[in-house]
C-alpha positions as CSV (number, residue, x, y, z in Angstrom):
1,M,-20.3,16.9,-14.7
2,N,-16.7,15.6,-15.2
3,A,-16.7,12.7,-12.7
4,T,-19.1,10.3,-11.0
5,Y,-18.1,8.4,-7.8
6,V,-17.8,4.7,-8.4
7,Q,-16.1,3.1,-5.4
8,R,-13.6,3.8,-2.6
9,G,-10.6,2.5,-4.5
10,E,-9.0,0.0,-2.2
11,Y,-10.1,-2.6,-4.7
12,I,-11.1,-2.3,-8.3
13,D,-13.4,-4.6,-10.2
14,F,-12.0,-6.9,-12.9
15,T,-13.0,-10.0,-14.9
16,P,-10.0,-12.2,-15.7
17,G,-9.6,-14.1,-18.9
18,T,-8.1,-17.0,-17.0
19,D,-8.4,-18.3,-13.4
20,V,-6.6,-16.1,-10.9
21,N,-5.5,-17.5,-7.5
22,A,-5.5,-15.5,-4.2
23,G,-2.1,-13.8,-3.9
24,D,-1.6,-13.6,-7.7
25,V,-0.2,-10.3,-9.0
26,V,-2.3,-9.2,-12.0
27,V,-1.1,-6.5,-14.4
28,L,-3.7,-4.1,-15.8
29,G,-2.1,-1.6,-18.2
30,G,0.9,-0.2,-16.4
31,L,-0.2,-1.2,-12.9
32,A,0.4,-4.4,-11.0
33,L,-2.3,-5.2,-8.4
34,V,-3.0,-8.2,-6.1
35,S,-5.9,-10.6,-6.0
36,K,-6.9,-11.4,-2.4
37,L,-9.3,-14.2,-3.5
38,D,-9.5,-16.9,-6.1
39,V,-11.4,-15.6,-9.2
40,K,-12.6,-17.9,-11.9
41,A,-12.2,-16.9,-15.5
42,G,-15.1,-14.8,-16.8
43,T,-16.4,-13.9,-13.4
44,L,-16.3,-10.6,-11.7
45,G,-13.6,-10.2,-9.1
46,A,-11.6,-7.5,-7.3
47,L,-7.9,-6.5,-7.2
48,A,-6.3,-4.7,-4.2
49,T,-4.8,-1.3,-5.1
50,T,-3.4,-0.7,-1.6
51,G,-2.1,-2.7,1.4
52,V,1.2,-4.2,2.4
53,Y,2.2,-7.6,0.8
54,D,5.3,-9.8,0.9
55,V,6.0,-10.3,-2.8
56,A,8.3,-12.9,-4.5
57,K,11.5,-11.5,-5.9
58,G,14.7,-12.6,-7.5
59,G,18.3,-11.8,-6.5
60,E,17.9,-8.1,-6.2
61,A,18.2,-6.1,-2.9
62,F,15.6,-3.5,-2.0
63,A,15.9,-0.7,0.6
64,A,12.9,0.8,2.3
65,G,11.5,3.5,0.1
66,D,12.7,2.0,-3.2
67,P,10.1,1.7,-6.0
68,V,9.1,-1.9,-6.7
69,R,7.9,-3.0,-10.1
70,W,6.5,-6.4,-11.3
71,D,8.0,-8.6,-14.0
72,A,5.0,-10.5,-15.3
73,E,7.1,-12.9,-17.4
74,G,9.4,-13.8,-14.5
75,R,6.6,-13.5,-11.9
76,R,8.7,-11.5,-9.5
77,A,9.3,-8.1,-8.1
78,V,12.1,-6.1,-9.7
79,R,13.7,-2.7,-9.4
80,E,13.5,-1.8,-13.1
81,G,11.1,-2.5,-16.0
82,G,7.7,-4.1,-15.7
83,A,4.5,-2.6,-14.2
84,A,4.4,-0.3,-11.2
85,L,3.7,-2.3,-8.0
86,G,4.5,0.0,-5.1
87,V,7.1,1.0,-2.6
88,C,9.4,-1.3,-0.5
89,V,8.7,-0.8,3.2
90,L,11.3,-3.2,4.7
91,D,14.9,-3.7,3.6
92,A,15.3,-7.0,1.7
93,D,18.8,-8.3,0.9
94,A,19.6,-10.2,-2.3
95,Q,19.1,-13.6,-0.6
96,S,15.6,-12.8,0.6
97,A,12.9,-14.6,-1.2
98,T,10.4,-11.8,-0.8
99,V,10.2,-8.0,-0.6
100,R,7.6,-6.2,1.6
101,V,5.6,-3.8,-0.6
102,F,3.1,-1.1,0.1
103,L,0.9,-1.2,-3.0
104,R,0.4,2.3,-4.4
105,G,-2.7,2.4,-6.6
106,E,-1.4,5.6,-8.3
107,G,1.5,3.5,-9.6
108,G,4.7,4.3,-7.7
109,G,5.9,6.0,-10.9
110,G,6.6,5.0,-14.4
111,A,3.3,4.4,-16.3
112,S,3.1,6.1,-19.6
113,Q,-0.1,7.6,-21.1
114,G,-0.8,4.5,-23.1
115,G,-0.9,2.4,-19.9
116,E,2.3,0.5,-20.8
117,A,5.1,0.5,-18.2
118,Q,8.1,2.6,-19.1
119,G,11.6,1.2,-18.9
120,G,13.6,2.2,-15.9
121,G,12.7,2.2,-12.3
122,G,10.4,5.2,-12.2
123,T,10.2,7.3,-9.0
124,A,8.4,6.8,-5.8
125,A,5.0,8.6,-5.5
126,Q,5.0,12.0,-3.8
127,P,4.2,12.0,-0.1
128,S,0.6,12.9,0.9
129,A,-0.4,16.2,2.4
130,P,0.9,16.6,6.0
131,I,-0.8,14.4,8.6
132,A,-0.7,15.4,12.3
133,D,-0.1,13.0,15.1
134,V,-3.3,11.6,16.7
135,A,-4.2,13.5,19.9
136,L,-6.7,12.4,22.6
137,R,-9.4,14.8,23.6
138,S,-11.5,14.3,26.7
139,V,-14.9,15.6,27.6
140,T,-13.3,17.8,30.3
141,G,-11.1,19.5,27.7
142,N,-8.0,19.5,29.9
143,G,-6.7,16.1,29.0
144,S,-8.1,14.3,32.1
145,W,-10.9,11.8,32.0
146,S,-13.8,12.2,34.3
147,G,-15.6,9.3,36.0
148,G,-14.7,6.0,37.6
149,D,-12.8,2.9,36.5
150,G,-14.9,2.5,33.3
151,N,-13.5,5.7,32.0
152,S,-9.9,4.9,33.0
153,N,-10.1,1.7,30.9
154,V,-11.4,3.7,28.0
155,A,-8.6,6.2,28.4
156,A,-6.0,3.4,28.5
157,D,-7.5,1.8,25.4
158,L,-7.6,5.1,23.5
159,T,-4.1,5.9,24.6
160,G,-2.9,2.5,23.2
161,I,-4.7,3.2,19.9
162,R,-3.3,6.7,19.7
163,D,0.3,5.4,20.4
164,A,-0.2,2.6,17.7
165,L,-1.5,5.1,15.1
166,N,1.4,7.5,15.9
167,A,3.9,4.7,15.5
168,V,2.4,3.8,12.1
169,L,2.6,7.5,11.1
170,A,6.2,7.7,12.2
171,V,7.1,4.7,10.0
172,L,5.2,6.2,7.0
173,R,7.0,9.6,7.5
174,S,10.4,7.9,7.8
175,H,9.8,6.3,4.4
176,G,8.6,9.5,2.8
177,L,5.1,8.2,2.3
178,V,3.4,11.0,4.4
179,E,4.6,14.3,5.8
180,G,4.3,15.4,9.4
181,A,2.1,18.4,10.3
């Protein structure tokens, strides 16, 4: 056996040497991750490896799709140097105080084998395998819903969910994070 399942991966366990506050960016090796909760020094906590966060930045501008890195000394998002944080998902001009970042647990590019961040900006992670739009299927198989008002409410709810999911997929595709099927 080469591998044993440990956890889903949205969060990873860690035990900090000093207190960590909710929202702090924590660097482990070449990755920058986010603590969602306060964690006392020496106690087991968790760091988010994925999700979308508004992260403090300096005077640099970011465009959607740009790799984002973390300058631990300056405590801010940067375009080059530092640990891999994720991918910018919303343009941020130089005057903006924050940049919206989709954390990418696989690093968003730039970690070396030794776990130290390489200089330079790295490259964005490759898109996932193609993902098709969400389609509704009914029990009748022809796209219509059988039954009375109760089913029409379900159909409306499911249609809204489908449309919302497809809108999210469209944004992810437009930023090169997933491919269409």
